[in-house]
N, C-alpha and C positions, 0 to 999 in steps of 0.2 A: 202836707201834714205828716208829722213824724210818726213812725211806727211805735207800737207798744213794745216793751222789752221782750214779749213772747213772739213777736213777728220777726221774720227774716230781715236782716239789715242789708241794704245796698251799700256800696262804697261810701256814698254821701252820708248815709245814716251812721255808719261805723265811725267815720271821721268826726261827726258831730258828737257821738257818744264819748269820743276820746278827747274832746275839747278840755283844755286845762292849762296849768302852768307848771313848769319845771323849777321855778324859783322857790327857794326855801326861806326867803327873808321874812315872810309873814307866817311861817309855820313854827310853832313851838317844837323844839327838837328834843324834848325830854318828856318823861311821863308827867302827867298832871297830878296824879294822886298815887298813893300806895296804901296798903293796910299795915297798921302798926299796933302792937299790943299795948294797951293802956295799963295804968297801974292796977286796974281791976282784973287784968288778964284777958280782957275782951279785945278782939281785933277791931280796929276803928279806921274808917276811911279818913286819911289826913292828906293835906297838900304835900307834894313832893318838894323837898328842899335839899336834895342831894344825898339823902340817906342811902346807905348801901342796901341793896335789896336782892331777893331771889325772884325769878320770873316763873310763873306756873304755866305749863302747857298741858292742856286737858281737853277732853271732848265735852261740849256743853250737854247737860242733861236734857231730857224731854223726848228723845226719839224712842218710839215703842220697841225698837230693835236693840236698844242699848241697855243691857242689864248690868247695872253696877253692883258690885259685891260688898257685903259686910258694911263697914262704917262709911263707905262711899255713898250710901243712900241716906246717911244721917247728916242733917245740916249743922253748920257752925253759926253761932250768933255773930253778927257783924253790925257794928254801930255805924250807920250811914247818916248823912245830913238830914234824912227824913225820919230817923229814929232807928231802933233796934230791929233787925230783920233776921230771920232764919235762912241762911244762904245754902241752897242746893249746889250753887256753883263753887262754893268754898266749903266742901264737905269736911266732916271730921277726919276722914282719911288724909285729905290734902293738908288741913291745918296741923294735924299731928306730925306729918312728915316735914312740913316747913319749920315747925318749932323744934323738932328733933335735929334738923340740920344745923341751925344756928338761931337760938331764940333772940339774939340781938338784931337780926336782920329784918327789915321790912319785907313785905310781900307784894308783888305786882300780879294781879289777876284781872284779866280784861273786863269781866262783867261789872266789877265794882270800881275799877280805876278809870274807866271811860264811861261818860254819861250816855247810857244807851238810849236816852230820849232826846239827845241833841245831835241831829244829823251832821251839822257842821263840825262839831267836836269829833265825832266818829271818823269823818273824812280826814280831818287833820291828823288825828292820832294814828290811823291806819297808814297814812303816808309816811310816818317816821317809825313804823314798827321795827325796822331793822335796828334803829338806835336804841329802842327800848330793850330788845333782847340782847343786843351786844353789850349794853351797859349793865346787865345783871351779873352778879357774882357767879351765878349758876342758873341753868334752866332745869327745873324739876319736871320731868315728863311723867304724868300720872296715868298709869294704865289701870283704870279702876274696874275693869272687867276681867282681870287676869290674876291668878294666885299661884304662888310657888312655895315649895318648902325651902327653908334656909339652906339645906344641904344641896339643893339643886344648883346653887352657885358654884359648887365644885366642878360641875360639868362645863361651866364657862371657861374654866382654866385649862381644859384639855387642849393640847396643841393641834390635834387632828379630829375631824368629825367622826363621831360614832353614831350608832343607831339611836342611842339615848339622847345625845346632844342634838341630833337632827330633829327628834321629836320635841325636844325642849324649845328649839328655835321656832318650830312651827307653832307651838303653843303660845309663845310670847307674841309672835307675829299675827296671831288671830285677834289681838286687841283691836278694837274699833279705831283707836288713835292712828294706827298705821294706814288707814284708808281715807283719812281726812286731809284735805289740801292745806288748811290753816296750820295743822299740826306739823306737817312736813316743812313748811317754810319757817316755822318757829324753831325747829331743830337746826336748820341750816344757818339761821341768823345767830345762833347761840355761840358763846365762847366755849362753854363747857356744859355738858348735860349728864344728868343721872336719871335713870328710869326707875320708877317705883311701882311695885306690884304688891298685892296682898300676901300676907304670910299665912299659909295654910295651917301652920302649927300653932299659931298664936293669934286669936281673934283680935282685930283692931290694930295689929302691928303690920309692918311692911318689910319687904325685901328690896334692897337697893342694888342697882346694877349700873356701873359706869357705862356710858354709851360706847366707849372704845372697846370694852369687854364684850358687849353684845354684838358689835359689828364684827369682831374677830370670830365669834362662834357662827354668825350668819354667813360670813365669807367661807368658813370651813365647810359649813353645811351645804353651801351652794356647789362645792366641788363634788358632792355626792348627789345633789338634786338641783339641776339647772333651773327648775321652775321657781325656786326661791328668789324673790325679787331683789334688786339692788336698791339700797336706800342711801340717800345723800348723807354725808357726814357733816357735823358742825363746822362752820367756816367763820363764825363770829370773831375768832381771834385774829383773822386777817384784817389789815387796815382797809378803810373805805376805798382807797385808791385801787387796792388789789381786787376787792369784791366788785368794784365798778367795771372791771375788765371782764367779768363774767358775762356770758352772752344770754340773750333772750331765749335762744333755742335751748340752752342748758336749763335756764330757770323755768321756762314753761314746761319743759319735760318733767320737772319735779311735781308740778301741781295739776297738769292738764287732765290726767285721767283719774284723779282722786275725787272723792266726794266733797261737796261743799253745800251748805244750806242755801247759799246764794251764789250761783256759778259766776255771776258778774264780779264777785269778790276776787276772782282769780286775776283780774286785770290789776288790782292793787297788789296782790301777792307777787305778781311778776315784777312790778316796780320795786317792791321791797327787796327781793332776792338779788337784784342787780344794783342795789344802792341808788336807784333813780327816784329821788324825792319828787313826786308828781302829785299835784292836787287837781283832781277832776272837778270841773264846774258842776256837772250834773250827770254823774255816772249812773247808768241804768241799774235797777235792782229787780230781783225776782226771787223773793224768799220762799223756800220750800216748793219751788216749781221744778220738776224734773222734765226737761225738754231738750231733745237733740238740737232743736233750732237755736235755743239759748246757748248751748255749748258751741255751736258753730259761730254764733255772734261773738262769743268771747274769743274764739280763735282769730276771727277777723280783727277784733280790737287789738289783740296781742301783736299781730303783724304790723299794725299801725303804730303802736307804742314803740316797737323796735325801731321803726323808721324815725320816730321823733328823737331818739338818742343816737342816730346814725349807726345803728347796729343792724347789719344785713345778714345776720347768721341764719335767719329763717329762710332766706333765699337759697341757702345751701341744704335746706330740708324740704324742698318743694317737690322732690322727685319720688317721694314715697308712694308705693303701690296703692295704699289705701287713704291717701291724702283726701279728706272730704271736700277740700276747696278746689280740687283738680277740675279744670275747665269751667269753674264757676265764673259767671259774668262779673267783672270788676276785680275778682280775686284769684284768677287762674294762676297768677305768678306767686301766690302766697304759699307759705310752708306750714307744716305741722311737725312737731318734734318727733324724731326717729330714735327709738331707744338704742343706746349704745353707739350712736353716730358721733365719732370724734371730730369729724370735719366741721360740722355745724356747731357743736358744743364749744369748740376752741377757736372759733372765728376771730381773727384780729385784723382790723382795718389796714394795718401796716403791711400785711402780706399780700394785699390785693391792689389793683390799679385804680383805687377809688379817687386818687387825685385827678384823674382824667374826667371825672364827673362830679364836681363839687356841688352841682345844682340839681342833682337827682331829687325829684319831688313826687308827692302823692296828693292828688286832688280829685275833685268830683269826676273828672274825665278819665282818670286812671293813673297808672304808674308811668311817669315820664323819665326815661333813663337813656343814657348814652352808652354805646357798647359796640360789639362786633356782630355782624349779621351775615349769614350765608344760607344757601338753599341746599337741601339734601337731594343729591342726584342719583345715589345708588345705595342700596341697603342689602346686607346679608344678615339673615336671622339665625341665631345660634341657640341651641339648648343642650345642656349637659345634665345627665342624670345617672347617678351611680346606684346600683342595686347589687345584690349578691352575685349576679352573673357578670358584672363588670361595669365599665364606664361607657354609657351610651351617648354618642355625639350625633346631634342632628343639625345640619346646616342647610338652610333653604329647603327643608322638608325631606332631605335624604339622611338616613340614619345608618350608623355603623358602630360597632363596639371597638373601642381603642384601648391600647395598653401602653404603659411606659416601656415594657420589655426589659427592665433593668432593675438592679437591686436598689432599694430605697433605704436611706439611713433612718433608723427608728425615730429620730427627732421630727421627721416629716409626718409622723402619725400621732404625736403627742397633743396637738392642738387642732381644733376643728378648722380654724382659718388656714392652718398649714396644709391640712388635707384638701381643702377647697382650692388653694393655690396650686397644689400639686396637680389636681385634676384639670385646672384651667391651662396650665403649662403643657400637660399631655395633649389636650385637645388642640391647642394652638400649634404644637409641633406636628401633630398628625395632619392638620389641614395645610400647614405651611410646607410640608414635605411631599404633598401629593397633588394631583391635578384637579384642584378645586377651583380653577379659573381665578377670577379676581379675589375670591375668598382667601386664596393662598397668599396673595400680596398683602391683604389686610392683616392676616395672621402674623406675618413677619414684622409689620409695623407695630402691631399691638405688643408683640413679644419685645420689641425694642423699647416701647413705653415702660413695660414692667421692669426692665433691667437697667434703665437709664437713671442717673442721679443728677439732680440740679440741671434741668433743661427748661427752656421756654418755647423753643421751636420744635416742630415734629422731627424726631430722630430718623436717621436713615434705616430702612428695613434691615433686619438681621439677615446676614448671608450665611451660607454654609448649611450643614446638616443640623436642623433643630433637634433631632432626636439625640445626637451626640451631645448637644449643649444641655438639654434637660438631664441627660444621664450624668453629666458632670455635676450638676446641681444636686440631684437626688442622692448621689453618693456621699455628699458632704453634710455636715451639721446644718440644720435649717437656720438660715440667717436673714431671710427676707420678711421679718416680722411686720415691719411698717407697711409694706405693699400688700401683704396678706390681709392685714386688718383693713386697709383702705379699700380692698376689692370686695368687701362683704356686701356691697350694694347690688352685685349681680346675682346674689343667691336668694331665691324666693323662699326656700326652705332648706334645711340641711340636706345636702346632696343633690339639689336641683338649682341650676343656674339658667337664667333666660336673659339674653342681651342681643344687641345688634352691633355690627360694624358698618359704618356708613362712610361714603365719600361725599364731600361737600363741593359746592360750586367753586370754592377756592382751591380745590384739589387736596384738601386735608382729609385724613382718614382718622376717624374717632371710634372708640368703643363706647357705646351708650346703653343705658338701661334706665327705665323710668315708668311713668304711668300713662303714656299716650296710647290710645286705642287705635288699631289699624296701622297701616304702613306709614313710614316717615318720609318716603320719597315725595318730593314736591313741597314738603313743609319747610318753613323757615326756622333755623336755629338762631336764637338771639342770646348773647352773653353780655349782660351789663358789666361795665368796668368794675363796679363795686364788688363783684364776685369773680373777677377774672384774675387769677394768680399772677403775681410778678414773676414767679419762678416755681416750677414743680420741684419740691425738695422735701425729703423726709424730715421729721416724722409725720407731719400732719398734712401739708399741702401737696397732695398727690393726685387729686382728682379735681374736676371742674363741673359746675352745673350750668345748664342751659334751659331757656324757655323755648317751647315749641309753639310756633305761631301759625295761624291760618295765613295762607299766601296773600289773600286779598285784604285790603284795608276796608274798614267800614266807611259809610258816607261821612262820618265825623273825622276820618283820618286816622283812626286807631286800629291796632291789630288785636284780635282776640287770642288769648293764650289757651291752648287746648290741652296743655299738660307740660310736664317738665321732665328732664332727664339729667342724670349724672354720668360723667364719662372720663375717659383718658384722652388727653389732647385738647387743643384749643383751635378756634377759628383764627385764621391768619388775618392780620390787619392790612395786608397788602391789597392793591388793586381795588380800593374803595370799600373793602369789607369792614374796616374800622371806622370809628367816629360817627356811627349812625345814631340818630336821636329818634326814639320811637315812643309812642304812647300805647301802653298795654292796657286794654280794657277787659 
């Protein structure tokens, strides 16, 4: 018996929920209807016959927490096939803005242009939402709960953030629109977008802001206040082939944590954002149900959808410390988007050894994949913590305060990731140059990973005085931007890094960090070929991900994944470690 949408999905349940077809032959690839002003000046729902149109992106009315201002609470008459209605979804504020932009253009607004009483039509139109927004002359983003003065627009033109522009950015970002998943995907799918807010100086009028202008002031404000979020920019001008190269990790990262009246809609939003026209046979729905179980079900479905399009980017996002699917039965291998993670967001099949596993599958039994497998035989635990008294380094429980003891070029202090890399190099040099037993050997190998360019095999340990080597780096202009960005995965919080260096049964040494509880010794590390880099090379492919498995197989012959890690280095394919086919349950 299938679970209800509010019950937790097993792997089998999630696979059934994702049943559908990627074929677009039977899907209408254009809007079905638009609003057009008739000779009487009334907006009328008419069939779409290629008319140029603007698309409206707005928050649906009805939520008790959504307070629309001024004429946004006044309806516009709309002539529908059922007669004349007063539309709260097409408010006077929206209709006035659309008419002012270009009275000759038709208007596409979802509530009236999709039959809300026809589930099949809704499914089909949602599946091609990317084409609807891409096809619009412009997307008009209606922020109906925000008002500005016309002169406030001058602050958007300032080249650098000021106290006033920071306050303005925060005010605009307080709009409900920025918290809604549907709205974010509509913006990304658009060719061009303008944002419309109420005019404080003139009742019933608006202030228009080009999206590029708003992003400029938001980016400037973020330099003063890092808590200001990053928002995706319109990508609709890109061809379908370019958008189709976007990863599911990137797309899910846009909508995953935003609000949605029906969280299961995010499965459709994910498809739209990566130009994957997919028609679900019977996708679950749970309208106005706020449930962490449902959000987890959606995350499970997203990982399955990614597999359907041979997109394995979420397997590069499975190491997150707070991944809710960590060690979950059937989904321990699965990932959750990690904010700012470039490796998963830019995954490209061509950069990995996916050709060695063309038959990777996902079925009721689990993830069946081919890759490299080795056992962890030794582990050194590391912790770096910087406070006003210095850099505190703890290796295997022993702590000391370490210092570079040299002059540092100012550029090493301009960026947080540069500061972090500096501290990591100082720590490695300290351990590599003193009697820390096997940890010293590990440190010299990790140092070699950090400094090597274009390698596939483990480099030889760095020899000589590591202190002198770090001194030579710190005296010069900071130039290791790519590796500094790539190493962000070891930092739990600014100034605190926690990771391990491990030796495997193939004698490889790796630096790893992830979400596994307890010691790694005796555990199996498995690296599917679909996420095994062909070559470690800047600017993106500088790290690798691994699944951590229980040593024993289940009676069904599968291994349980108890967590995942990201690291520097790879398992060797020699001596039978490569070409292993495993079922991960």
